[in-house]
C-alpha positions as CSV (number, residue, x, y, z in Angstrom):
1,X,0.0,0.0,0.0
2,X,1.3,3.5,-0.8
3,X,2.2,5.7,2.1
4,X,-0.3,8.4,3.1
5,X,0.1,11.5,1.0
6,X,1.6,14.6,2.6
7,X,-0.6,17.2,4.1
8,X,-2.1,19.9,1.9
9,X,0.3,22.8,1.2
10,X,0.6,25.2,4.2
11,X,-0.8,22.7,6.6
12,X,1.3,21.2,9.4
13,X,2.6,17.6,9.4
14,X,1.2,17.4,12.9
15,X,-2.3,17.2,14.2
16,X,-4.1,16.4,17.4
17,X,-6.2,13.3,17.7
18,X,-9.0,12.8,20.3
19,X,-10.7,9.5,21.0
20,X,-14.0,9.8,22.8
21,X,-14.8,6.7,24.9
22,X,-17.6,5.8,27.3
23,X,-15.4,6.3,30.4
24,X,-12.5,8.5,29.2
25,X,-11.5,10.9,26.5
26,X,-7.9,10.4,25.3
27,X,-5.8,12.7,23.2
28,X,-2.3,13.2,21.8
29,X,-0.3,15.1,19.3
30,X,0.6,13.0,16.2
31,X,3.1,13.2,13.5
32,X,0.8,12.4,10.6
33,X,3.7,11.5,8.3
34,X,4.8,8.5,10.4
35,X,1.8,8.0,12.8
36,X,4.0,8.5,15.9
37,X,2.6,10.2,19.0
38,X,4.8,13.2,19.8
39,X,3.2,13.5,23.3
40,X,2.1,11.0,25.8
41,X,-1.6,10.0,25.6
42,X,-3.5,12.3,28.0
43,X,-7.0,11.5,29.3
44,X,-9.9,13.1,31.2
45,X,-13.0,11.4,32.4
46,X,-15.9,11.4,30.0
47,X,-18.6,13.7,31.4
48,X,-21.9,12.3,32.4
49,X,-24.2,12.9,30.6
50,X,-21.9,13.1,27.6
51,X,-23.6,15.9,25.8
52,X,-21.8,17.6,22.8
53,X,-21.1,20.7,24.9
54,X,-19.8,18.8,27.9
55,X,-17.6,16.6,25.8
56,X,-16.3,19.6,23.9
57,X,-15.5,21.3,27.2
58,X,-13.5,18.2,28.2
59,X,-11.6,18.3,24.9
60,X,-10.8,21.9,25.5
61,X,-9.3,20.8,28.9
62,X,-7.1,18.3,27.1
63,X,-6.0,20.9,24.6
64,X,-4.4,23.0,27.3
65,X,-1.6,20.5,27.5
66,X,-1.6,19.2,23.9
67,X,-1.3,22.5,22.1
68,X,0.5,25.2,24.0
69,X,0.3,27.4,20.8
70,X,-3.5,27.6,21.1
71,X,-3.3,31.1,22.6
72,X,-2.5,32.3,19.1
73,X,-5.6,31.5,16.9
74,X,-3.6,31.2,13.7
75,X,-1.2,28.7,15.1
76,X,-3.7,26.3,16.5
77,X,-3.2,22.7,15.3
78,X,-6.1,21.0,13.6
79,X,-8.1,18.4,15.5
80,X,-9.4,15.0,14.5
81,X,-12.0,13.5,16.7
82,X,-12.9,9.8,16.9
83,X,-16.5,9.5,18.1
84,X,-18.6,6.5,19.0
85,X,-21.2,7.4,16.3
86,X,-21.9,6.8,12.6
87,X,-20.5,10.0,11.0
88,X,-21.7,11.2,7.6
89,X,-20.0,14.4,6.3
90,X,-19.4,15.4,9.9
91,X,-23.0,14.8,11.0
92,X,-23.6,12.2,13.8
93,X,-26.3,9.6,12.8
94,X,-26.1,7.5,16.0
95,X,-24.7,7.6,19.5
96,X,-23.2,4.8,21.5
97,X,-22.3,5.4,25.2
98,X,-22.8,9.2,24.7
99,X,-25.9,11.4,24.9
100,X,-28.6,10.9,22.2
101,X,-28.4,14.7,21.7
102,X,-25.5,14.1,19.4
103,X,-27.8,12.5,16.8
104,X,-28.3,14.9,13.9
105,X,-25.7,17.3,15.0
106,X,-23.0,18.7,12.7
107,X,-20.1,17.8,14.9
108,X,-17.5,19.3,12.7
109,X,-19.2,22.7,12.6
110,X,-20.1,22.7,16.3
111,X,-16.6,21.8,17.6
112,X,-14.9,24.1,15.1
113,X,-16.9,27.0,16.4
114,X,-16.5,26.0,20.1
115,X,-12.8,25.3,19.9
116,X,-11.7,27.9,17.4
117,X,-9.7,25.5,15.2
118,X,-10.5,23.1,12.3
119,X,-12.2,19.9,13.5
120,X,-13.1,16.8,11.7
121,X,-15.0,13.8,13.3
122,X,-14.8,10.2,12.2
123,X,-16.3,7.0,13.6
124,X,-14.1,5.6,16.3
125,X,-13.7,2.1,14.8
126,X,-12.9,3.7,11.4
127,X,-10.2,5.8,13.1
128,X,-8.6,2.8,14.7
129,X,-8.9,0.8,11.4
130,X,-7.2,3.5,9.4
131,X,-4.4,3.8,11.9
132,X,-3.7,0.1,11.9
133,X,-3.7,-0.1,8.1
134,X,-1.5,3.0,7.6
135,X,0.9,2.5,10.5
136,X,0.2,-0.6,12.5
137,X,-0.4,-4.3,11.9
138,X,-1.8,-3.8,8.3
139,X,1.0,-1.5,7.1
140,X,1.9,-2.3,3.4
141,X,-1.1,-4.6,3.1
142,X,-2.8,-4.6,-0.3
143,X,-6.4,-5.4,-1.1
144,X,-9.3,-5.5,1.4
145,X,-8.4,-5.3,5.1
146,X,-11.0,-5.8,7.8
147,X,-10.3,-4.4,11.3
148,X,-12.5,-5.7,14.1
149,X,-12.4,-4.2,17.6
150,X,-13.6,-6.5,20.4
151,X,-14.7,-4.6,23.5
152,X,-18.1,-3.7,25.0
153,X,-19.4,-4.4,21.5
154,X,-17.8,-5.1,18.2
155,X,-16.5,-2.3,16.0
156,X,-15.5,-2.7,12.4
157,X,-13.5,-0.9,9.7
158,X,-13.2,-1.8,6.1
159,X,-10.2,-0.5,4.2
160,X,-9.6,-1.2,0.5
161,X,-6.1,-0.5,-0.8
162,X,-5.7,2.2,1.8
163,X,-9.2,3.8,1.2
164,X,-11.7,3.6,4.0
165,X,-15.3,2.4,3.4
166,X,-16.8,4.3,6.3
167,X,-19.4,3.4,8.9
168,X,-19.6,-0.3,8.6
169,X,-21.5,-1.9,11.5
170,X,-20.4,-5.6,11.2
171,X,-20.9,-6.1,14.9
172,X,-24.6,-6.2,14.2
173,X,-24.4,-9.0,11.8
174,X,-26.8,-11.7,12.8
175,X,-25.2,-15.0,13.8
176,X,-27.7,-17.7,14.8
177,X,-30.4,-15.2,15.2
178,X,-28.5,-12.7,17.4
179,X,-26.2,-9.7,16.9
180,X,-22.7,-11.0,16.8
181,X,-21.6,-8.7,19.6
182,X,-24.1,-10.2,22.0
183,X,-22.1,-13.5,22.0
184,X,-18.7,-12.5,20.6
185,X,-17.6,-9.2,22.1
186,X,-14.9,-9.2,24.8
187,X,-17.6,-8.2,27.4
188,X,-19.7,-11.2,26.2
189,X,-16.8,-13.5,26.9
190,X,-16.5,-12.1,30.5
191,X,-20.2,-12.0,31.1
192,X,-20.7,-15.6,30.0
193,X,-17.5,-16.8,31.8
194,X,-16.2,-18.4,28.6
195,X,-12.8,-20.1,28.5
196,X,-10.6,-19.3,25.5
197,X,-11.5,-22.4,23.5
198,X,-15.2,-21.7,23.8
199,X,-14.7,-18.0,23.0
200,X,-12.6,-18.9,20.0
201,X,-15.4,-21.1,18.6
202,X,-17.8,-18.1,18.8
203,X,-15.2,-15.8,17.2
204,X,-14.5,-18.3,14.5
205,X,-18.2,-18.6,13.6
206,X,-18.4,-14.8,13.3
207,X,-15.2,-14.3,11.4
208,X,-16.1,-17.2,9.0
209,X,-19.3,-15.3,8.1
210,X,-17.3,-12.1,7.5
211,X,-14.8,-14.1,5.4
212,X,-17.7,-15.5,3.3
213,X,-19.3,-12.1,2.7
214,X,-16.2,-10.1,2.1
215,X,-13.3,-12.3,1.0
216,X,-10.7,-10.1,2.7
217,X,-6.9,-10.4,2.3
218,X,-6.3,-9.7,6.0
219,X,-8.3,-9.5,9.3
220,X,-6.9,-7.5,12.1
221,X,-8.2,-8.0,15.7
222,X,-8.1,-5.0,18.0
223,X,-9.6,-3.9,21.3
224,X,-8.2,-4.6,24.7
225,X,-8.6,-8.4,24.2
226,X,-6.0,-8.3,21.4
227,X,-3.4,-8.3,24.2
228,X,-4.4,-11.9,24.9
229,X,-4.4,-12.9,21.2
230,X,-2.0,-15.8,21.8
231,X,-4.8,-17.4,23.8
232,X,-7.4,-17.5,21.0
233,X,-6.0,-16.6,17.6
234,X,-4.1,-19.9,17.2
235,X,-7.5,-21.7,17.8
236,X,-9.2,-20.1,14.8
237,X,-9.7,-22.0,11.6
238,X,-10.0,-19.5,8.7
239,X,-8.6,-19.2,5.2
240,X,-7.9,-15.5,5.8
241,X,-4.8,-14.5,7.8
242,X,-5.8,-13.1,11.2
243,X,-3.4,-11.0,13.2
244,X,-3.6,-8.8,16.3
245,X,-3.6,-5.0,16.2
246,X,-0.3,-3.2,17.1
247,X,-1.3,0.3,18.2
248,X,-3.5,-0.7,21.1
249,X,-5.3,2.1,22.9
250,X,-3.5,4.8,20.8
251,X,-5.1,3.6,17.5
252,X,-8.2,5.8,17.7
253,X,-6.1,8.9,18.5
254,X,-3.6,8.3,15.7
255,X,-6.3,7.5,13.2
256,X,-8.4,10.6,14.0
257,X,-5.3,12.8,13.7
258,X,-4.2,11.3,10.4
259,X,-7.7,11.5,9.0
260,X,-7.8,15.2,9.8
261,X,-5.0,15.9,7.4
262,X,-5.8,13.6,4.6
263,X,-5.9,15.8,1.4
264,X,-9.1,16.2,-0.7
265,X,-11.4,14.7,1.9
266,X,-14.9,16.1,1.1
267,X,-16.0,16.1,4.7
268,X,-13.5,18.7,5.9
269,X,-15.3,22.0,5.2
270,X,-12.8,24.1,7.1
271,X,-9.7,23.8,4.9
272,X,-8.9,26.7,2.5
């Protein structure tokens, strides 16, 4: 896969990435040419209720440390935000573990106005998937790559030759009459006290269905459970290569920051 194109002329090779989670909001500065964090990940608790204004205020708090230049409006770094929502042209079409008041909001416009800097929002699983394909486990991979994040639910990202197909919701595929995430998420394994062989059978059933539908070249497994990949990946029986993610809890932050500075993206209405 070709490396990411450089930022548009006049734009910095750095951006800030923010990853909104159900319990915490993480952020960091990112070198968008190599995907490396240039600061440590910083986090603040996710406000409850997680309304757009409350979350934006929490992000503003993070920016105090992440962008000391913010006192000069013209020097403020652009901001990419990974949100737990379906994002279409910057508009939230769903809300998971955040307030329903996000639904229908133009997140790009709202946060740009509130924070005084260019902002572009992307679905959180898509952000993590982009980061893994550009800089992580899927770097240099060609063809169709599927990134699956196993956590409270199941997130998914679909990347074809480096181009994202946004807002897939493969965690809601029906397997034996139930959403896959009901039986196959990391939380489902804990809730049902499944051992690794039992869990691997559920995961294999789910991934086999994805394999049949999509015929991917590579499947990357992310989420916190990927740290235990040696306990279940060897038990899978698939034709497709399955590997663990590399970027761990920084993937969403890196992907959001990189997405912000991808040239010619139609959903960034703030670039001139």
